[in-house]
Structures are given as structure tokens and as C-alpha cells.
Residue, then its C-alpha position, 0 to 999 in steps of 0.5 A: m831393319k829399314t831398307q834404303l830404297t835408293n841413293k838417287p835424287l827424287e827428281q831422277v827417280t820420278a822421271a825414270i818411273n814416268a819413263l818406264d815402258l810398261e806396255s808388255v806388262k799391260v798386254r800380259a794383264m789383258d790376256p784372258e788366259l795368261g793374265e787377268g783379262w782386263t780391258r785396256e782402259y782398266a789396265e792403263g788405270i792400274e798402270r797409273g796406280y802402279r807408277t804412283y805406288l813406286t813414286m810414293l816409295a821413293k817420296y816416303p822412303d822412311h815409310a816404304e815398308d808400311i804402305l799398302l797397295s791395292k790388289d790389282v796394283d799388286e797383281f800388276w807388280h807381279t806381272h812386271i816381276l815375271q818378266t824377269i830381265k825387263y823387271t831387273e833392268d827397270c829397277e836398275a833404271v829407276f832405283g839403281k838396285y833391285l826392288h824386292h817384293a815380299p808377300h805375306i807367308g803363312e797364317i794370317t793372325s789377328a795381330d796381322r789384321e790389327k797391324r793392317v788396319a793401322l797401316a791402312e790408316k797410315t797409307r790413307r794419310l800419306y795419300q791424302r797428303e799427296f792428293g788431297n780429297v778422298q776421291n782423288y787419293d782413292a783413285a790414285w791408290s787403286g788406279a781405278p776412276v771413282k764412279a758414282e755407282n761405287a760411291a759407297y766405297s769412296g775414300a776407303i783404303r779398305v783392308e779387305n781390298a789391300a794386297y798382303s804384299g808391298a813390304i820391301r824388307a831386304e831380309n825378306a827378298a821375294y821370289s822375283g821370277a823364280i819358278r816354284a816347283e809346284n807351279a812351274a810356269y811357261s817362263g823359259a826357265i826349268r828348275a833343276e829338279n824338273a830337268a828330265y823334261s829338258g825344255a818341255i813342261k808337262a801340261e799337267n804341271a804347267a801354270y800360267s806364269g802371269a796369273i796367280r791362280a786361286e788355288n795357289a794364291a799365298y795372300s799375295g794380292a787377295i784377302r780371304a773372305e773369312n777375313a772380310a769382317y775386318s773391312g769395317a774396321i776402317t769404314a770411317l775412311s769411306n767417302s770417295g769411291a774406288r771400285a769395291e774390289n780394287a779400292v786401294i791407293a796407288l802411291q807408296a812412300 
């Protein structure tokens, strides 16, 4: 089942994407405790990658479910989603509807990995169509500038640096701001099962709602080390150089 992303004209959607105020998302991502501890320069680069990703979704709606995004662009998306009122309003302003996020759930199988290799190649082709040479499309995908010291990774939309998310299937609507019981966040909402705490979330159960902790990561933006062997599967794409840990393309069709 293909998801119809929007009924709005492309020009209107791209203008709305460019007009988004994402300062609060960057501030959260820069927070060393509640966010990722990114520098402003890095956060602004990832912001560009996120806008590019949204633009690619709108530009290539028939492929939107297949476009991979980098781990840090995905993390920026998570941080945006956590600001539930703002995210809902931003989605309405851009697409005229809510943009769901559906991270991978469950075991990652060999079939999953094989599919991702194919999607990485598809993503690379779409970004290359938009941005031309490897350096340009790699930087667009990852949101990070290509640096000489990272040239070995250049041009690769590498499977091991792609997030296990980005699919926007309607039937797989993601947790867009809902607080899981085991990960109760300081987001202003208290789950019914925890109502006894009426406004106070016990410290031992509190999770910082802008950061996906390693122990709770559901493959939503990180590919486990045990799957890194698949990183060589698309090394033929390598010759532009985004940061190794973030080498991904920032647009999405």
C-alpha cells in the first residue's frame, strides 16, 4: 500500500519546508544531557539534511517509502517529533497532514539487510539525480560537509550509517510523541498506568525524551555493530566523503 504524501503542489510544499522554524529542534539536539550534544554548526548541517529529506519525499512521492536517511538526520526527525504540538502543526503546514515515522521493529533478518542494500542503491541514484557528483549528493544526504580526512567514505550511502526508519507507511503509524511506559519522558504527558504519580515522574523511571538511549534503541537510527559486515555491500558507491558515522543522503523522494 502506497502512502499519498500530500495533495499540495510541489512548489507550495518546498516553500513550506524552507519556511519551517526548526530552532527549538536544534537547541534540543545541542543539549549535552537531553539531546545529542551537537555543536551549532553540526546541528545546522543536519537541519539542512532534514529539510532535504522532506523535500525528497515530496519530490519523489512514488519512492518515499524506500528512501533511506542518515542516522543523525533520523535523530533530528525524532527530536522534532517529540515536540508534539509543533511537529503536528509543522506537518499540517507542509503536507496538509501528519507525516508518520515507522522505525523497524523486531529482529533484523538477512532479508532485511539485503533489502536495505537495494534501498541504499536506490537512494543513491535519487540523490545523484538531484545533486550530481558524489561529494554533493553525499553531503546532501548526511547533512554534514564532506571533509578531506573522511574521503575514504566519500560517495557512499552506507547501509551501516543509515537509520532503520524513514518508511512512512500509513499502516505503520509511529509513536509520534506518545510516551512508552518503560521510557517515561519529561514531555508533559503522564500515561494512565502511571497516574498515581500525578505530575511527578519518578527519577528512576525518567528518560530524557529528546535522546534515544542506547539501551532503548529500537534500531530507529542506529545499525548494530553485528550488522556492520554488510557495510561493504555498497562500497562500490564510495567516493565522496561524508562523516563516517553519519554518511547518508539528506533528501527523500
